[in-house]
C-alpha positions, -999 to +999 in steps of 0.1 A: +275+504+332+289+531+312+281+570+319+279+581+284+275+620+288+262+644+320+259+674+325+249+690+291+254+724+283+232+731+256+229+773+251+196+790+241+214+823+231+228+837+265+210+806+291+210+773+292+183+754+284+182+732+309+171+764+331+140+768+313+126+735+328+140+736+364+115+738+393+124+774+394+110+778+359+081+761+372+072+787+396+084+817+373+054+804+349+029+801+378+039+839+388+036+853+357+001+838+352-009+844+388+001+885+379-020+881+348-054+872+364-048+891+394-054+922+373-090+912+367-108+902+401-075+893+425-052+862+427-072+830+431-042+815+452-048+841+479-027+868+495-011+879+526-019+862+557-046+837+542-027+829+510+006+833+492+021+864+479+031+869+442+069+856+442+067+832+471+070+796+458+045+777+473+051+739+488+044+710+465+019+701+490+000+725+488+001+726+450-013+691+449-040+697+471-049+732+453-049+713+420-072+683+434-099+702+462-090+741+460-104+770+443-115+758+407-098+792+396-066+785+410-068+744+399-076+760+365-045+779+367-021+754+377-034+735+349-023+762+325+011+765+344+017+726+335+009+730+301+032+755+294+057+739+317+050+706+301+057+720+264+088+735+274+101+701+290+092+688+258+112+709+238+142+705+261+139+669+262+140+673+221+172+693+224+188+672+241+183+640+221+196+657+193+230+657+205+248+629+193+256+612+228+216+608+236+208+595+200+192+562+208+177+569+242+144+556+243+136+555+283+145+587+305+139+581+345+124+619+359+143+621+393+146+658+414+123+672+438+098+682+413+092+644+403+075+634+438+045+653+433+013+652+416+021+685+396+055+675+381+038+638+376+012+654+353+036+680+336+061+650+325+032+629+313+021+653+294+054+661+278+058+623+268+022+630+256+036+656+233+067+642+221+052+609+210+023+630+193+056+647+171+068+611+162+095+607+190+096+578+211+104+577+247+095+565+280+095+590+306+092+575+337+097+582+375+129+574+396+124+542+415+136+556+450+123+583+463+144+615+447+157+627+482+171+594+487+183+583+452+205+607+455+223+587+484+215+552+474+230+557+438+266+559+452+268+523+461+271+518+423+304+538+427+320+510+445+325+473+429+301+448+443+328+427+457+341+456+481+303+457+498+303+423+511+323+432+540+301+461+553+266+467+558+263+501+552+279+529+536+277+573+544+264+591+512+262+632+503+235+644+482+247+682+474+222+706+460+217+742+447+192+746+479+196+716+505+224+688+512+215+654+525+236+632+541+227+597+552+237+561+559+226+539+529+222+498+537+234+474+509+208+447+516+231+422+499+221+394+518+179+400+504+196+413+467+231+412+456+227+435+430+214+466+456+180+464+443+170+465+478+196+490+489+176+521+516+187+550+534+188+536+569+189+578+586+194+608+567+195+643+576+191+675+554+203+713+557+187+738+538+219+759+532+203+783+506+189+808+536+218+808+556+243+816+529+275+799+542+307+801+529+324+776+513+346+761+539+314+768+568+292+744+542+323+717+540+326+720+580+289+716+586+288+686+562+317+671+579+300+671+614+265+658+598+284+629+583+305+622+621+272+625+637+253+599+615+284+575+617+283+575+655+247+565+655+253+541+630+281+522+654+259+527+683+231+506+662+255+482+656+262+485+616+295+482+599+300+512+579+324+510+544+353+535+553+344+550+517+317+580+517+299+588+483+294+621+469+270+629+448+281+671+436+264+695+407+291+698+380+317+684+356+335+663+381+375+656+369+393+623+374+415+641+407+385+652+427+383+687+414+354+705+401+358+721+365+328+742+361+287+741+368+288+747+405+275+784+402+243+773+428+269+764+453+287+789+479+315+800+471+341+791+443+341+754+442+357+754+406+389+767+418+424+745+410+435+746+448+403+732+460+393+692+460+361+685+480+371+647+486+407+660+500+389+686+522+364+662+536+387+634+539+407+658+558+383+669+581+365+636+591+396+621+609+392+656+634+360+645+644+367+607+650+351+592+615+376+570+599+370+572+565+401+562+537+386+577+507+359+600+492+343+587+461+325+615+439+309+622+409+278+644+393+247+643+413+224+634+382+246+607+375+244+591+408+207+597+410+207+575+377+227+549+390+203+544+416+185+524+388+209+503+376+195+474+397+164+479+373+176+490+338+187+448+332+166+451+301+177+486+289+206+491+267+206+530+266+185+554+290+189+586+310+182+606+335+164+642+341+166+657+374+140+688+380+159+709+410+171+739+413+186+734+373+178+706+355+206+678+360+214+652+330+230+618+323+229+595+299+242+554+304+246+526+282+244+489+301+274+469+290+272+437+272+281+406+288+319+392+281+312+360+260+329+332+288+361+315+272+361+280+266 
């Protein structure tokens, strides 16, 4: 599988267009609608102890419940926010598809936290309808795995398949602007050699944004999470591959440095003297974890790679991840080489 492009940075004035279609953007739209309607009869979402204050993001589960069985006015307001967000999302997709490296894409997988909700699926479905009515034939489909797990499972595609056969699982890290998830991914190659049965065995989530750690404290905490999971895997009899896969925001250099795009992470991750794979590899042996290599790619790329086993019939396809920002990556399936006589 070839990665054609990722982390597109299309600007609209001083801002990136992807920021207009992020999870935060949806909550900003909803909050603005709540402010407007509150002037004429109060906030239908409630306030104080029995409701959610304006400006405070409401959980996905609560929004989904309100849409189905909540206050009809609140549900109507949600539908309005979904429509407004869907129109923006559709325009962002149009802009992305017009770029040279995304031309010809007719299939886009939608991942990220917001995709795992009824609100998110309705918004994406409405965006696809708008695109088709505009004459743009594109399918927007949900990612196969749970979005929280796709960013871990995708790291298996960073390793050549023949290198997986002697092991049961590997450690994986999915770094986001709000959370970081660390897990053990079982390959499941006995059941499916194409890794379509790969699955997360155990994972641990750390919501780092409220803690506001330094960069070094962040890495130390992640290393400890990895070491703990490695010990649990060993006790359970799993043979871990001596490779850790990492999905991280930003433009990733071949040497493991991060050129830009980590503005939502704590500290300076784009410094020339900072190398995340090296830092992790050096931190882990001290904690008793045997690690020989750390492989890293952009987090949206890694989420997209989790779809590789399901893309045998697709030539050009992409992934958009709706989270703190809007991650993006575009792929081309390599044609099989003809056999030599």
